[in-house]
C-alpha positions as CSV (number, residue, x, y, z in Angstrom):
1,M,23.9,-11.1,16.0
2,H,27.2,-11.6,17.8
3,E,27.8,-14.8,15.7
4,N,27.3,-12.9,12.2
5,Y,29.6,-10.1,13.3
6,L,26.6,-7.6,13.8
7,K,26.0,-5.1,16.6
8,L,22.9,-2.8,17.4
9,N,23.2,0.9,17.1
10,D,21.6,1.8,20.5
11,S,21.2,5.6,19.3
12,K,19.3,4.2,15.9
13,T,17.1,2.0,17.8
14,E,13.4,3.0,17.7
15,F,10.4,1.3,19.1
16,F,6.6,2.4,19.4
17,V,3.7,0.9,21.0
18,A,0.6,0.4,18.7
19,N,-3.1,0.9,20.6
20,T,-6.0,3.3,20.0
21,P,-6.2,6.8,21.0
22,H,-8.6,5.9,24.0
23,H,-6.1,3.8,25.4
24,R,-3.2,5.6,25.1
25,R,-4.5,8.2,27.5
26,T,-4.4,5.7,30.0
27,M,-1.1,3.6,29.2
28,V,1.5,3.1,31.8
29,P,5.1,5.4,29.9
30,V,7.5,2.6,28.8
31,S,10.7,3.0,27.8
32,L,13.1,0.2,26.4
33,R,16.9,-0.3,27.0
34,V,19.7,-1.2,24.6
35,G,23.0,-1.2,25.9
36,D,23.3,2.0,27.8
37,T,20.8,3.7,26.4
38,H,17.1,4.6,27.6
39,I,15.0,4.7,24.5
40,S,11.5,6.2,24.6
41,P,8.4,5.1,21.9
42,S,8.5,7.0,19.2
43,E,5.2,8.0,17.5
44,T,6.2,6.8,14.1
45,I,8.6,4.5,13.0
46,R,10.2,3.0,9.5
47,N,10.2,-0.5,8.2
48,L,11.4,-1.6,4.8
49,G,10.4,1.8,3.5
50,V,6.9,2.0,5.1
51,I,6.4,3.9,7.8
52,F,3.9,3.0,10.5
53,D,2.3,5.4,13.1
54,S,1.4,4.4,16.9
55,T,-2.1,3.6,15.8
56,M,-1.6,2.2,12.6
57,S,-4.1,4.2,10.8
58,M,-1.1,4.6,7.9
59,S,-1.6,8.2,7.7
60,A,2.0,9.2,8.1
61,Q,2.9,6.6,5.3
62,V,0.0,8.4,3.0
63,K,1.2,11.8,4.4
64,S,4.8,10.9,3.4
65,L,4.2,9.0,0.2
66,C,2.0,11.9,-1.5
67,S,4.8,14.7,-0.6
68,S,7.3,12.3,-2.4
69,L,4.9,11.4,-5.5
70,T,4.0,15.3,-5.6
71,Y,8.0,16.2,-5.9
72,Q,8.2,13.7,-8.3
73,L,5.1,15.1,-10.6
74,R,6.0,18.5,-10.6
75,N,9.6,17.5,-12.0
76,I,8.1,15.4,-14.5
77,T,5.7,17.9,-15.4
78,R,8.6,20.6,-16.1
79,L,9.9,18.0,-18.7
80,R,6.9,16.9,-20.4
81,R,6.7,18.9,-23.4
82,F,10.1,17.6,-24.1
83,L,8.9,13.8,-24.2
84,D,6.6,11.7,-26.6
85,Y,3.4,9.8,-25.0
86,D,5.4,6.2,-24.6
87,T,8.4,7.9,-22.7
88,C,6.5,9.9,-20.1
89,H,4.0,6.8,-19.5
90,L,7.2,4.8,-18.8
91,V,8.8,7.2,-16.3
92,V,5.3,8.2,-14.5
93,R,5.0,4.3,-14.6
94,A,8.7,3.9,-12.8
95,L,8.6,6.7,-10.4
96,V,5.0,7.1,-9.7
97,L,2.8,3.9,-9.9
98,S,5.7,1.9,-8.4
99,R,5.8,3.7,-5.4
100,L,1.6,3.8,-5.1
101,D,1.9,0.0,-5.4
102,Y,4.6,-0.5,-2.9
103,G,3.1,-1.9,0.1
104,N,-0.4,-0.7,-0.8
105,G,-1.6,-3.9,0.7
106,L,-0.9,-2.5,4.3
107,L,-3.9,0.5,2.9
108,L,-6.5,-2.2,3.1
109,G,-9.5,-1.0,5.1
110,C,-7.9,2.6,6.1
111,N,-9.0,6.0,6.2
112,S,-10.9,6.8,3.0
113,I,-9.5,10.6,3.1
114,D,-6.1,9.0,2.9
115,I,-7.4,6.6,-0.3
116,R,-8.5,10.0,-1.8
117,R,-5.5,11.7,-1.2
118,L,-3.6,8.6,-3.3
119,Q,-6.3,8.8,-5.9
120,R,-5.9,12.4,-6.4
121,I,-2.1,11.7,-7.3
122,Q,-2.9,9.3,-9.5
123,N,-5.3,11.3,-11.4
124,W,-2.5,13.9,-11.4
125,A,-0.3,11.3,-13.1
126,A,-2.8,9.8,-15.8
127,K,-3.8,13.7,-16.8
128,L,0.2,14.5,-17.2
129,V,0.9,11.2,-19.5
130,C,-2.4,12.2,-21.8
131,M,-1.7,16.1,-21.6
132,A,-4.8,16.3,-20.3
133,P,-6.2,20.1,-18.8
134,K,-5.9,20.3,-15.2
135,Y,-9.7,20.6,-14.2
136,D,-10.6,17.5,-16.8
137,Y,-12.3,14.7,-15.1
138,A,-9.3,12.1,-14.6
139,T,-11.7,8.9,-15.5
140,P,-11.6,8.8,-19.2
141,Y,-7.6,9.1,-19.0
142,L,-7.6,6.2,-16.1
143,R,-9.6,4.1,-18.9
144,Q,-7.7,5.2,-21.7
145,L,-4.3,4.2,-19.8
146,H,-5.9,1.2,-18.0
147,W,-5.1,1.9,-15.0
148,L,-7.0,0.3,-12.1
149,S,-7.7,2.9,-9.3
150,V,-5.9,3.4,-6.1
151,D,-8.7,1.3,-4.1
152,D,-8.7,-1.6,-7.0
153,R,-5.1,-1.7,-6.9
154,I,-5.3,-2.4,-3.2
155,T,-7.9,-4.9,-3.7
156,S,-5.9,-6.5,-6.5
157,K,-2.9,-6.9,-4.3
158,I,-4.4,-8.4,-1.6
159,M,-6.8,-10.7,-3.6
160,V,-3.6,-12.0,-5.8
161,L,-2.0,-12.9,-2.2
162,V,-5.4,-14.7,-1.3
163,Y,-5.0,-16.7,-4.6
164,K,-1.3,-17.9,-3.6
165,C,-2.7,-19.1,-0.4
166,M,-5.4,-21.0,-1.7
167,D,-2.4,-22.6,-4.3
168,S,0.0,-23.2,-1.3
169,S,2.2,-20.7,-2.7
170,A,2.4,-17.8,-0.1
171,P,4.3,-18.0,2.9
172,P,2.9,-20.0,5.9
173,H,2.2,-16.8,8.1
174,L,-0.3,-15.7,5.4
175,T,-2.0,-19.0,4.8
176,E,-2.4,-19.3,8.6
177,C,-4.6,-16.1,8.8
178,L,-7.2,-17.7,6.5
179,T,-7.5,-21.0,8.1
180,T,-8.2,-19.7,11.3
181,Y,-10.0,-16.8,12.7
182,K,-8.1,-15.0,15.6
183,S,-9.1,-11.4,15.3
184,V,-12.2,-8.9,15.1
185,D,-10.0,-5.9,13.6
186,R,-11.4,-5.0,10.6
187,R,-8.2,-3.9,9.3
188,N,-6.7,-7.7,9.7
189,F,-5.9,-9.6,6.9
190,S,-7.7,-12.5,8.1
191,Y,-11.2,-10.4,8.2
192,N,-10.5,-8.4,4.6
193,A,-8.9,-11.1,2.8
194,P,-12.1,-13.3,2.9
195,R,-14.2,-10.9,2.7
196,V,-13.1,-9.4,-0.7
197,W,-12.3,-12.7,-2.1
198,N,-16.3,-14.6,-1.4
199,K,-17.3,-11.1,-3.7
200,L,-15.3,-12.4,-6.8
201,P,-17.0,-14.7,-9.3
202,S,-16.2,-18.5,-8.8
203,A,-14.9,-18.2,-12.6
204,V,-12.1,-15.8,-11.3
205,R,-11.3,-17.8,-8.1
206,G,-11.0,-21.0,-10.1
207,A,-8.2,-19.7,-12.3
208,C,-6.0,-22.3,-13.2
209,S,-2.9,-20.4,-13.1
210,L,-1.6,-17.1,-11.2
211,A,-1.3,-15.2,-14.3
212,T,-4.9,-15.7,-15.8
213,F,-6.2,-15.1,-12.4
214,K,-4.3,-11.9,-12.3
215,K,-5.5,-11.0,-16.0
216,S,-9.2,-12.4,-14.6
217,L,-9.2,-10.0,-11.6
218,K,-8.3,-6.8,-13.4
219,T,-10.7,-7.6,-16.2
220,Q,-13.1,-7.9,-13.3
221,L,-12.4,-4.7,-11.3
222,F,-11.6,-2.4,-14.4
223,P,-15.2,-0.4,-14.7
224,L,-16.6,-0.9,-18.2
C-alpha cells in the first residue's frame, strides 16, 4: 500500500467473525488493532455493495435490497401513468431487475423466506409494468414479460459460472471449487454448483458456446 501511496483509514476499517449462532455464544472476544485504533467485530460489513452478516445468512443484504427496491418501485408507481409500456419496462429493468441480479449468486441456498421477499418485489415490478390490479396473481405477467423467477435467476447465474468453469474461461479460484470437494457446507459453491449442474439435460450442458448455453438454460428454466 505504501508503494501505491495508499493509507488505511483507521476509523473506517471494519471486520467481522463469521460463525454459527451456537458458536457465537462460546466465542472468545476478539478485536483488531489498526494503527492506534482498536476495532471490535461488526455484525455486518459491506463489500462491493453487498452486505454480509456474521452468520452468513445474507438476511441483512435481502432486507437492505428490499428496502431500496421498494423505494424505487414507489417512485415508478407515481410516474406510471405518464410512461408507456416500453419505457416503464426499460426503467424497471434498469432500476429493479439489475439490482435483483447483482450478486444474486451469493443467495444460493439461503433462507426460503428471504427468497420469497425478493419474489414479492419482482411480482410487484411485473404487475407495475403490465398495469395489472394489485391483487392479481403475478405468474401470468412474469410469463408475459419472459422473466425468470428470483430462484431461477439465481440458478441461472450459478449455471453460467459452472459453464465457464467447464470451458476454462472462469477465474481459477472458482474452477478449483469444482475439481476438489473440500467442504460439507450446503451453501458452498463447490456443493451447490455440481448438484444443480448435474440436473440439467445433457443437451444444455453440451452447448457449443456461452451464448447458446444461456439461451438453452433460460428455455429450460422458464415455465411452460
